[in-house]
C-alpha positions as a Markdown table, in Angstrom:
| # | Residue | x | y | z |
|---|---|---|---|---|
| 1 | Unk | -7.5 | 5.6 | 17.5 |
| 2 | Unk | -6.3 | 4.2 | 14.2 |
| 3 | Unk | -2.6 | 4.1 | 13.8 |
| 4 | Unk | -1.1 | 6.2 | 10.8 |
| 5 | Unk | 1.8 | 6.3 | 8.6 |
| 6 | Unk | 3.3 | 9.4 | 6.5 |
| 7 | Unk | 4.4 | 7.9 | 3.1 |
| 8 | Unk | 7.5 | 8.8 | 1.4 |
| 9 | Unk | 8.0 | 10.2 | -2.1 |
| 10 | Unk | 11.0 | 9.6 | -4.3 |
| 11 | Unk | 10.9 | 13.3 | -5.4 |
| 12 | Unk | 11.9 | 15.1 | -2.3 |
| 13 | Unk | 10.1 | 18.2 | -3.0 |
| 14 | Unk | 7.0 | 16.4 | -3.1 |
| 15 | Unk | 5.2 | 15.5 | 0.3 |
| 16 | Unk | 3.8 | 12.3 | 1.4 |
| 17 | Unk | 0.4 | 11.6 | 2.9 |
| 18 | Unk | -0.9 | 10.6 | 6.0 |
| 19 | Unk | -2.8 | 7.1 | 5.7 |
| 20 | Unk | -4.1 | 4.3 | 7.8 |
| 21 | Unk | -1.2 | 1.7 | 8.6 |
| 22 | Unk | -3.2 | -1.1 | 8.2 |
| 23 | Unk | -4.4 | -0.1 | 4.8 |
| 24 | Unk | -0.7 | 0.8 | 3.9 |
| 25 | Unk | 0.4 | -2.6 | 4.9 |
| 26 | Unk | -2.3 | -4.2 | 3.0 |
| 27 | Unk | -1.5 | -2.5 | -0.6 |
| 28 | Unk | 2.3 | -2.5 | 0.3 |
| 29 | Unk | 2.0 | -6.4 | 0.7 |
| 30 | Unk | -0.2 | -6.8 | -2.7 |
| 31 | Unk | 2.2 | -4.7 | -4.5 |
| 32 | Unk | 5.5 | -6.4 | -3.4 |
| 33 | Unk | 3.8 | -10.0 | -3.8 |
| 34 | Unk | 2.6 | -9.2 | -7.4 |
| 35 | Unk | 5.8 | -7.9 | -8.4 |
| 36 | Unk | 7.7 | -10.8 | -6.8 |
| 37 | Unk | 5.6 | -13.4 | -8.5 |
| 38 | Unk | 6.0 | -11.9 | -11.9 |
| 39 | Unk | 9.5 | -10.5 | -11.8 |
| 40 | Unk | 8.5 | -7.5 | -13.7 |
| 41 | Unk | 5.0 | -6.0 | -14.2 |
| 42 | Unk | 3.6 | -3.3 | -16.2 |
| 43 | Unk | 2.4 | -0.5 | -14.1 |
| 44 | Unk | -1.2 | -0.7 | -15.5 |
| 45 | Unk | -1.3 | -4.5 | -14.8 |
| 46 | Unk | -0.1 | -4.2 | -11.4 |
| 47 | Unk | -2.7 | -1.5 | -10.7 |
| 48 | Unk | -5.5 | -3.8 | -12.4 |
| 49 | Unk | -4.3 | -6.9 | -10.5 |
| 50 | Unk | -4.1 | -5.2 | -6.9 |
| 51 | Unk | -7.8 | -3.5 | -7.4 |
| 52 | Unk | -9.2 | -6.9 | -8.4 |
| 53 | Unk | -7.4 | -8.9 | -5.6 |
| 54 | Unk | -8.3 | -6.2 | -3.0 |
| 55 | Unk | -11.9 | -5.5 | -4.2 |
| 56 | Unk | -14.3 | -5.8 | -1.4 |
| 57 | Unk | -11.6 | -5.1 | 1.6 |
| 58 | Unk | -11.6 | -1.4 | 1.5 |
| 59 | Unk | -14.4 | 0.9 | 1.3 |
| 60 | Unk | -12.2 | 3.4 | 0.2 |
| 61 | Unk | -11.0 | 4.0 | -3.3 |
| 62 | Unk | -8.1 | 1.3 | -3.5 |
| 63 | Unk | -6.3 | 3.2 | -6.6 |
| 64 | Unk | -5.7 | 6.2 | -4.4 |
| 65 | Unk | -3.7 | 3.8 | -1.9 |
| 66 | Unk | -1.7 | 2.8 | -4.7 |
| 67 | Unk | -1.0 | 6.1 | -6.2 |
| 68 | Unk | 0.3 | 6.9 | -2.9 |
| 69 | Unk | 2.1 | 3.7 | -1.7 |
| 70 | Unk | 3.7 | 2.8 | -4.9 |
| 71 | Unk | 5.8 | 6.1 | -4.7 |
| 72 | Unk | 6.7 | 5.4 | -1.1 |
| 73 | Unk | 8.2 | 2.0 | -1.9 |
| 74 | Unk | 10.4 | 3.5 | -4.6 |
| 75 | Unk | 11.4 | 6.2 | -2.1 |
| 76 | Unk | 12.5 | 3.2 | 0.3 |
| 77 | Unk | 14.3 | 1.5 | -2.2 |
| 78 | Unk | 12.1 | -1.7 | -2.6 |
| 79 | Unk | 11.1 | -1.4 | -6.2 |
| 80 | Unk | 12.0 | 0.5 | -9.1 |
| 81 | Unk | 10.9 | 1.3 | -12.9 |
| 82 | Unk | 12.8 | -0.7 | -15.5 |
| 83 | Unk | 14.6 | 1.5 | -17.8 |
| 84 | Unk | 13.3 | 2.0 | -21.2 |
| 85 | Unk | 10.2 | -0.1 | -21.1 |
| 86 | Unk | 7.1 | 0.9 | -22.6 |
| 87 | Unk | 4.5 | 0.6 | -20.8 |
| 88 | Unk | 6.4 | 1.5 | -17.8 |
| 89 | Unk | 7.4 | -1.8 | -15.9 |
| 90 | Unk | 8.2 | -2.2 | -12.3 |
| 91 | Unk | 10.6 | -4.9 | -10.5 |
| 92 | Unk | 11.9 | -5.5 | -7.2 |
| 93 | Unk | 15.1 | -3.7 | -6.2 |
| 94 | Unk | 17.9 | -6.3 | -6.0 |
| 95 | Unk | 19.8 | -6.5 | -2.7 |
| 96 | Unk | 23.0 | -4.7 | -2.7 |
């Protein structure tokens, strides 16, 4: 039986999704590593890079996982949007 995780969403009125923990962890690590290596990254560049790096590791659509794991990382306080950036950019949340 595959272990799963229910994602969180930064908007409490929206529900998370139930996904494979292994795939969640793979996408989570890829997102966090990419942001950490760049400092800040445009959302579209992040998605393009992670899709490229994880290509061949998933039989499922990687973008679906990105769409669900990215807000989970926001809700958990690990990443945030950089204010007043266009296109939208993400960064790691500084430890307080």
